[in-house]
C-alpha positions as CSV (number, residue, x, y, z in Angstrom):
1,M,-51.2,31.4,72.6
2,K,-54.9,30.7,72.1
3,P,-55.7,28.3,69.2
4,A,-57.2,29.7,66.1
5,I,-60.8,28.6,66.0
6,T,-63.5,28.6,63.3
7,V,-67.2,28.2,63.8
8,L,-69.3,27.0,60.9
9,G,-72.9,27.8,61.3
10,T,-74.0,31.0,63.0
11,G,-77.7,30.5,63.8
12,R,-78.8,31.2,67.4
13,M,-76.7,28.4,68.9
14,G,-73.7,29.0,66.7
15,S,-73.8,32.7,67.4
16,A,-73.9,31.9,71.2
17,L,-70.8,29.8,70.8
18,V,-69.0,32.6,69.0
19,H,-69.9,35.1,71.6
20,A,-68.7,32.8,74.3
21,L,-65.4,32.4,72.5
22,L,-65.1,36.2,72.1
23,K,-65.8,36.7,75.8
24,A,-62.9,34.3,76.6
25,G,-60.5,36.3,74.5
26,H,-60.6,34.3,71.2
27,R,-61.1,36.0,67.9
28,P,-62.9,33.2,66.0
29,V,-63.4,33.0,62.2
30,V,-67.1,32.4,61.3
31,W,-68.9,31.2,58.3
32,N,-72.6,30.9,57.5
33,R,-74.4,29.8,54.4
34,T,-76.3,33.1,54.5
35,L,-73.5,35.6,54.9
36,E,-75.8,38.3,56.3
37,K,-76.5,36.2,59.4
38,A,-72.7,36.2,60.3
39,T,-72.3,40.0,59.8
40,P,-73.4,41.0,63.3
41,L,-70.7,38.8,64.7
42,A,-68.1,40.9,62.8
43,A,-69.2,43.9,64.8
44,A,-68.6,41.9,68.0
45,G,-65.0,41.1,67.0
46,A,-65.3,37.9,64.9
47,V,-63.8,37.5,61.4
48,V,-66.3,36.6,58.7
49,A,-65.1,34.2,56.1
50,T,-66.7,34.1,52.7
51,S,-66.2,30.4,52.0
52,V,-65.9,27.2,54.0
53,R,-62.3,26.6,52.7
54,E,-61.3,30.1,53.8
55,A,-62.8,29.5,57.2
56,V,-61.1,26.0,57.6
57,E,-57.7,27.2,56.4
58,A,-57.7,30.0,59.0
59,A,-58.1,27.7,62.0
60,E,-56.6,24.8,64.0
61,I,-60.0,23.9,65.5
62,I,-63.2,23.8,63.5
63,I,-66.4,23.9,65.5
64,V,-69.5,22.8,63.5
65,N,-73.0,23.8,64.4
66,V,-75.3,23.4,61.4
67,T,-78.6,21.7,60.6
68,D,-77.6,18.0,60.8
69,Y,-74.8,15.6,60.0
70,P,-75.5,15.4,56.3
71,A,-75.2,19.2,56.2
72,T,-71.8,18.9,57.9
73,A,-70.7,16.2,55.4
74,A,-71.8,18.4,52.5
75,L,-69.5,21.2,53.9
76,L,-66.4,19.2,54.8
77,R,-66.3,16.0,52.7
78,G,-65.6,17.6,49.4
79,D,-62.7,19.6,48.3
80,V,-62.3,21.1,51.8
81,A,-61.2,17.8,53.2
82,T,-57.6,18.3,52.3
83,A,-57.5,21.5,54.3
84,L,-58.7,19.7,57.4
85,R,-55.8,17.3,57.6
86,G,-54.0,17.6,61.0
87,K,-56.8,19.8,62.4
88,L,-59.5,19.1,65.0
89,V,-63.2,19.1,64.1
90,V,-65.6,19.5,67.0
91,E,-69.1,18.5,65.8
92,L,-71.7,20.2,68.0
93,T,-74.5,19.6,65.5
94,S,-77.4,17.5,66.9
95,G,-77.3,14.0,65.6
96,T,-77.3,10.3,66.3
97,P,-74.8,7.9,67.9
98,H,-74.2,6.0,64.6
99,G,-73.9,9.3,62.8
100,A,-71.2,10.4,65.1
101,R,-69.3,7.1,64.7
102,D,-69.6,7.4,60.9
103,A,-68.2,10.9,61.0
104,G,-65.3,9.8,63.2
105,E,-64.4,7.0,60.8
106,W,-64.4,9.5,57.9
107,A,-62.2,11.9,59.9
108,A,-59.7,9.2,60.9
109,A,-59.4,8.1,57.3
110,H,-58.6,11.7,56.2
111,G,-56.1,12.5,59.0
112,V,-58.5,14.7,60.9
113,S,-58.9,14.6,64.7
114,Y,-62.6,14.5,65.7
115,L,-64.7,15.1,68.8
116,D,-68.4,14.8,68.9
117,G,-70.5,16.9,71.3
118,A,-74.1,17.5,72.4
119,I,-75.1,20.9,73.8
120,M,-77.5,20.2,76.6
121,A,-78.7,23.8,76.9
122,T,-80.5,26.6,75.1
123,P,-78.4,29.4,73.6
124,D,-78.7,31.6,76.7
125,F,-76.8,29.1,78.8
126,V,-73.8,28.8,76.4
127,G,-70.7,30.4,77.9
128,T,-72.3,30.5,81.4
129,E,-71.4,28.6,84.5
130,H,-74.3,26.2,84.0
131,G,-73.8,25.6,80.3
132,T,-73.6,21.9,79.8
133,I,-72.0,20.2,76.8
134,L,-71.3,16.5,76.6
135,V,-68.2,15.6,74.6
136,S,-67.1,12.1,73.4
137,G,-64.1,10.9,71.5
138,P,-60.3,10.8,72.1
139,R,-59.7,12.0,75.7
140,Q,-56.3,13.4,74.7
141,A,-57.9,15.8,72.1
142,F,-60.4,16.9,74.7
143,D,-57.8,17.5,77.4
144,R,-55.6,19.4,75.0
145,N,-58.4,21.9,74.4
146,K,-59.9,22.2,77.9
147,D,-59.6,26.0,78.0
148,M,-61.6,26.3,74.8
149,F,-64.3,24.0,76.1
150,R,-64.4,25.9,79.4
151,A,-65.1,29.0,77.5
152,L,-68.2,27.3,76.0
153,G,-69.7,26.4,79.3
154,G,-68.9,25.7,82.9
155,N,-70.1,22.1,82.8
156,V,-68.4,20.7,79.7
157,Q,-67.8,17.0,80.3
158,H,-65.9,14.3,78.5
159,V,-68.2,11.3,78.7
160,G,-66.1,8.6,77.0
161,E,-64.0,7.6,74.1
162,D,-66.8,6.1,72.1
163,L,-67.8,8.9,69.7
164,G,-71.5,8.0,69.9
165,L,-71.8,8.5,73.7
166,A,-72.6,12.2,73.7
167,N,-75.4,11.8,71.2
168,A,-76.7,8.7,73.0
169,L,-76.9,10.6,76.3
170,D,-78.4,13.6,74.5
171,S,-81.3,11.4,73.2
172,A,-81.7,9.8,76.7
173,L,-81.9,13.1,78.4
174,L,-84.2,14.6,75.8
175,A,-86.5,11.6,76.3
176,L,-86.7,12.7,80.0
177,M,-87.4,16.3,79.0
178,W,-90.0,15.4,76.4
179,G,-91.7,13.1,78.9
180,A,-92.0,16.0,81.3
181,L,-93.1,18.4,78.6
182,F,-95.8,16.1,77.1
183,G,-96.9,15.3,80.7
184,A,-97.3,19.0,81.2
185,L,-99.4,19.3,78.1
186,Q,-101.6,16.5,79.3
187,S,-101.9,18.2,82.7
188,I,-102.9,21.5,81.0
189,A,-105.5,19.6,78.9
190,V,-107.0,18.1,82.1
191,C,-107.0,21.5,83.9
192,R,-108.7,23.2,81.0
193,A,-111.3,20.5,80.7
194,E,-112.0,20.8,84.5
195,R,-111.7,24.6,84.5
196,I,-108.7,24.7,86.8
197,D,-106.7,27.8,86.7
198,L,-103.2,27.1,85.2
199,G,-101.7,29.2,87.9
200,E,-103.0,26.7,90.4
201,L,-101.4,23.9,88.3
202,A,-98.1,25.7,88.4
203,R,-98.3,26.1,92.2
204,Q,-99.1,22.5,92.8
205,W,-96.4,21.3,90.4
206,T,-93.8,23.3,92.4
207,A,-95.0,21.5,95.5
208,T,-95.0,18.0,94.0
209,A,-91.9,18.3,91.8
210,P,-89.5,17.0,94.5
211,V,-91.6,13.9,94.8
212,V,-91.5,13.3,91.1
213,Q,-87.7,13.9,91.0
214,G,-87.2,11.4,93.8
215,L,-89.3,8.8,91.9
216,V,-87.3,9.3,88.7
217,A,-84.0,9.0,90.7
218,D,-85.2,5.9,92.4
219,L,-86.4,4.4,89.1
220,I,-82.9,4.9,87.5
221,K,-81.1,3.5,90.6
222,R,-83.3,0.4,91.0
223,T,-83.2,-0.4,87.2
224,A,-79.4,-0.1,87.2
225,A,-79.2,-2.5,90.2
226,G,-81.8,-4.9,88.7
227,R,-84.0,-4.5,91.7
228,L,-87.3,-4.8,89.9
229,A,-89.4,-6.8,92.4
230,A,-91.1,-4.9,95.2
231,D,-89.2,-4.9,98.5
232,D,-89.0,-2.9,101.7
233,E,-87.6,0.1,99.9
234,T,-90.1,0.2,97.1
235,L,-91.7,3.6,96.9
236,S,-94.7,2.4,94.9
237,S,-95.5,-0.8,93.1
238,L,-97.2,-1.0,89.7
239,S,-100.6,-1.8,91.1
240,P,-101.4,1.6,92.7
241,H,-99.9,3.4,89.7
242,Y,-102.2,1.5,87.3
243,S,-105.2,2.1,89.5
244,A,-104.7,5.8,89.5
245,F,-103.9,5.8,85.8
246,Q,-107.4,4.3,85.2
247,H,-108.9,7.4,86.8
248,L,-107.0,9.6,84.4
249,V,-108.1,7.5,81.4
250,E,-111.7,7.7,82.6
251,L,-111.6,11.5,83.1
252,M,-110.1,11.9,79.6
253,E,-112.8,9.7,78.1
254,V,-115.6,11.7,79.7
255,R,-114.0,15.0,78.7
256,K,-113.1,13.8,75.2
257,I,-109.4,14.7,75.8
258,D,-106.9,13.4,73.2
259,R,-105.6,10.0,74.4
260,T,-102.6,9.6,72.1
261,V,-100.0,9.9,74.9
262,V,-101.9,7.9,77.6
263,D,-102.7,5.1,75.2
264,G,-99.0,4.6,74.8
265,Y,-98.6,4.4,78.6
266,D,-101.5,2.0,78.8
267,A,-99.9,-0.4,76.3
268,I,-96.7,-0.6,78.4
269,F,-98.7,-1.0,81.6
270,R,-100.7,-3.9,80.1
271,R,-97.7,-5.7,78.7
272,A,-96.0,-5.7,82.2
273,I,-99.2,-6.7,84.0
274,A,-99.8,-9.6,81.5
275,A,-96.3,-10.8,82.3
276,G,-97.1,-11.0,86.0
277,H,-95.5,-7.7,87.3
278,L,-98.6,-6.1,88.8
279,H,-97.2,-6.1,92.3
280,D,-93.6,-5.5,91.4
281,D,-91.8,-2.1,91.7
282,F,-92.6,0.4,89.0
283,A,-89.0,-0.2,87.7
284,A,-90.3,-3.5,86.3
285,L,-91.7,-1.5,83.4
286,S,-88.1,-1.0,82.2
287,Q,-88.2,-4.5,80.9
288,F,-90.9,-3.5,78.4
289,M,-89.2,-0.4,77.0
290,G,-86.2,-1.9,75.4
291,K,-87.9,-3.1,72.2
292,A,-91.3,-2.3,70.7
293,G,-93.9,-4.8,71.7
């Protein structure tokens, strides 16, 4: 018997979750604040509830994918709370580690099982082999519902018992993503200023991406091992990086390109160099990212 599942929130991501469950043979109950947004899911086979209580009472597992944690609290921490007792809430709303831990404490105090997850994918990846969802919380609750999680993505992982871990990893991985995206924006600005065709940028990025990926992997490995000083395996020390960085800064100054992003880089470089790390591995910069200077 498949467990009865409710999905609260049927925006693009919530709808993708519902379609993945339908594909796996579930018939989820769905609720959305704007009822019309849930109507198309009825045609696909879902059951549309007209209230949160009705949706919660119909299920053993309640998946939440709304705007933020306060929105979840507004839905579940009122009169509906009594209907949640003995059930499992799976929070797939984007949030913070401390928000997840707070939600877990509330759930435990009200007799509710709770897992917190971070969807590391756009809606088109949900339900596919490459769909990644990180889940934290009680391992037993995760293992008991592996089939459901498998329906949501081929790479759903339990990352630890600490309820904040999924969101902490989410923020860490998003920092990597935004670093790449803002770097791409900076590259585009340089290319436009220098009248370089963006197709050429795309071709050269494809050629150099493996080098960048190798540098990132090496940075993570060396930082984890505490190998911050330059050694025989150092791929590049801080000195050549900062020298090349000055060329970028000079180009941007001449071309009047916005320096907001690179000025942040420069501040971190300067703190590390002032502390005597000019000839250490690039990983030495990790000592200057933990707290704001």
